[in-house]
C-alpha positions as CSV (number, residue, x, y, z in Angstrom):
1,X,189.8,85.3,127.7
2,X,190.0,89.1,127.7
3,X,192.0,90.9,125.0
4,X,194.5,92.0,127.8
5,X,195.0,88.3,128.7
6,X,195.5,87.4,125.0
7,X,198.0,90.1,124.5
8,X,199.9,89.1,127.7
9,X,199.8,85.4,126.9
10,X,201.0,86.1,123.4
11,X,203.9,88.3,124.6
12,X,204.9,85.6,127.2
13,X,204.8,82.9,124.6
14,X,206.9,85.0,122.2
15,X,209.4,85.6,124.9
16,X,209.6,81.9,125.8
17,X,210.0,80.8,122.2
18,X,212.6,83.6,121.7
19,X,214.7,82.3,124.7
20,X,214.9,79.0,122.9
21,X,215.8,80.6,119.6
22,X,218.7,82.5,121.3
23,X,219.9,79.2,122.8
24,X,220.3,77.5,119.4
25,X,223.9,76.6,118.7
26,X,225.3,77.1,115.2
27,X,225.5,73.3,114.7
28,X,221.8,72.8,115.6
29,X,220.0,74.7,112.8
30,X,219.7,71.5,110.7
31,X,218.9,69.1,113.5
32,X,215.6,67.2,113.7
33,X,212.4,68.3,115.5
34,X,209.2,66.5,116.5
35,X,207.7,68.1,113.4
36,X,209.2,65.3,111.2
37,X,209.2,67.4,108.0
38,X,211.0,70.3,109.7
39,X,214.5,70.8,111.0
40,X,215.2,73.5,113.6
41,X,215.7,76.2,111.0
42,X,212.5,75.4,109.2
43,X,210.6,75.4,112.5
44,X,212.0,78.8,113.4
45,X,211.2,80.1,109.9
46,X,207.6,79.0,110.3
47,X,207.2,81.1,113.5
48,X,209.0,84.0,112.0
49,X,206.5,83.8,109.1
50,X,203.6,83.7,111.6
51,X,205.0,86.8,113.3
52,X,205.4,88.6,110.0
53,X,201.8,87.8,109.0
54,X,200.4,89.3,112.1
55,X,200.9,92.9,111.1
56,X,199.2,92.8,107.7
57,X,196.4,90.5,108.8
58,X,195.7,92.5,112.0
59,X,195.6,95.6,109.8
60,X,192.8,94.1,107.7
61,X,194.7,92.9,104.7
62,X,193.9,89.6,103.0
63,X,196.2,86.7,102.2
64,X,195.8,87.8,98.5
65,X,196.9,91.3,99.4
66,X,200.1,90.0,100.9
67,X,200.7,87.5,98.1
68,X,203.9,85.6,98.2
69,X,205.9,88.3,100.1
70,X,206.2,86.1,103.2
71,X,207.0,82.8,101.4
72,X,210.3,81.0,101.5
73,X,213.3,81.6,103.8
74,X,212.7,84.6,106.1
75,X,215.8,83.9,108.3
76,X,218.6,84.8,105.9
77,X,222.1,84.8,107.2
78,X,221.2,85.9,110.7
79,X,218.3,83.7,111.9
80,X,218.3,85.0,115.5
81,X,218.0,88.7,114.4
82,X,215.3,87.7,112.0
83,X,213.4,86.1,114.9
84,X,213.9,89.1,117.1
85,X,212.8,91.6,114.5
86,X,209.7,89.5,113.6
87,X,208.8,89.2,117.3
88,X,209.0,92.9,117.8
89,X,206.8,93.4,114.7
90,X,204.2,90.9,116.0
91,X,204.1,92.6,119.4
92,X,203.5,96.0,117.8
93,X,200.8,94.6,115.7
94,X,199.0,93.0,118.6
95,X,199.3,96.1,120.7
96,X,197.8,98.4,118.0
97,X,194.5,100.0,119.1
98,X,191.6,98.0,117.8
99,X,193.7,95.0,116.7
100,X,191.7,92.6,118.8
101,X,188.3,93.7,117.4
102,X,189.4,93.8,113.8
103,X,188.3,91.1,111.4
104,X,191.2,88.9,110.3
105,X,190.9,87.3,106.9
106,X,192.5,83.9,107.8
107,X,193.0,81.2,105.2
108,X,190.1,79.2,106.6
109,X,187.6,81.9,107.7
110,X,187.1,85.5,108.9
111,X,187.8,85.6,112.6
112,X,188.4,88.3,115.2
113,X,191.9,89.7,115.9
114,X,191.5,88.2,119.4
115,X,190.8,84.7,118.0
116,X,193.7,85.0,115.6
117,X,196.2,86.2,118.3
118,X,195.0,83.3,120.5
119,X,195.7,80.8,117.7
120,X,199.2,82.2,117.1
121,X,199.8,82.1,120.9
122,X,198.9,78.4,121.0
123,X,201.2,77.7,118.0
124,X,204.1,79.4,119.9
125,X,203.5,77.3,122.9
126,X,203.4,74.0,121.0
127,X,206.3,74.8,118.7
128,X,208.2,76.0,121.7
129,X,208.2,72.5,123.0
130,X,209.1,71.2,119.5
131,X,212.1,73.6,119.5
132,X,213.2,72.7,123.0
133,X,213.1,69.0,122.1
134,X,215.0,69.7,118.9
135,X,217.8,71.6,120.6
136,X,217.9,69.6,123.9
137,X,216.6,72.5,126.0
138,X,214.3,72.4,129.0
139,X,210.9,71.2,127.6
140,X,208.8,72.3,130.6
141,X,206.1,74.7,129.5
142,X,205.1,77.7,131.6
143,X,202.1,76.5,133.6
144,X,199.9,79.4,132.8
145,X,200.7,79.3,129.1
146,X,200.2,75.5,129.2
147,X,196.8,75.8,130.8
148,X,195.6,78.5,128.5
149,X,196.7,76.6,125.4
150,X,195.0,73.4,126.6
151,X,191.8,75.2,127.3
152,X,191.9,76.7,123.8
153,X,192.9,73.7,121.8
154,X,190.9,70.9,123.5
155,X,187.5,71.8,122.2
156,X,188.8,72.5,118.7
157,X,191.3,69.7,118.2
158,X,189.1,67.5,116.0
159,X,188.3,70.4,113.7
160,X,192.0,71.3,113.5
161,X,193.0,67.7,112.8
162,X,190.3,67.4,110.1
163,X,191.9,70.5,108.5
164,X,195.3,68.8,108.4
165,X,196.8,70.5,111.5
166,X,198.5,68.6,114.3
167,X,199.8,65.1,114.2
168,X,198.2,61.7,114.5
169,X,196.1,60.6,117.5
170,X,198.2,59.9,120.5
171,X,196.7,58.4,123.7
172,X,198.4,59.9,126.8
173,X,199.2,57.4,129.6
174,X,196.8,57.1,132.5
175,X,197.4,59.9,135.1
176,X,199.4,62.0,132.6
177,X,200.1,65.6,133.6
178,X,198.6,68.5,131.7
179,X,201.7,69.0,129.4
180,X,201.7,65.4,128.4
181,X,197.9,65.6,127.7
182,X,198.3,68.8,125.6
183,X,201.1,67.3,123.6
184,X,199.1,64.2,123.0
185,X,196.1,66.3,121.7
186,X,198.4,67.7,119.0
187,X,199.9,64.4,118.1
188,X,203.1,64.5,120.1
189,X,204.6,62.1,122.6
190,X,206.2,63.8,125.6
């Protein structure tokens, strides 16, 4: 995947997730999601946190440099504005010259900015489905985002699961479509 492709896919995944955030009704923020430990608000807060981390990490800072500044509730009294502001910040960080070539000091290893942006993109795609399910929105994933996420996740899923990411093993039904297979890879039942 080229850095232009990564930037484009990331932007489109941000937009798709953001559309779902804007569709959340006031009475849905504490509703359940497929992430059993997270309600809708906690799920959105997780993605706002990921967005906020992009700027310092793509600028070369370490997790220790940032400290606990991005811990806790980042949504405040206006979760939709918090989402929008964090998405704008993430887009600016990923568009910055050299951001894809820079070394990102992730919690598990040093990786390229391109690899980091790709991982965030896949998280947006998967959690976009979680959010859609949680609020009763259209769960269909954009076909291009779906395919790119599947290609990225499939060869690494065992390592991610060994590190505590994703849910339990789910066997997709025979003849399952790509979205069902992707969701099964990450421990979800479509």
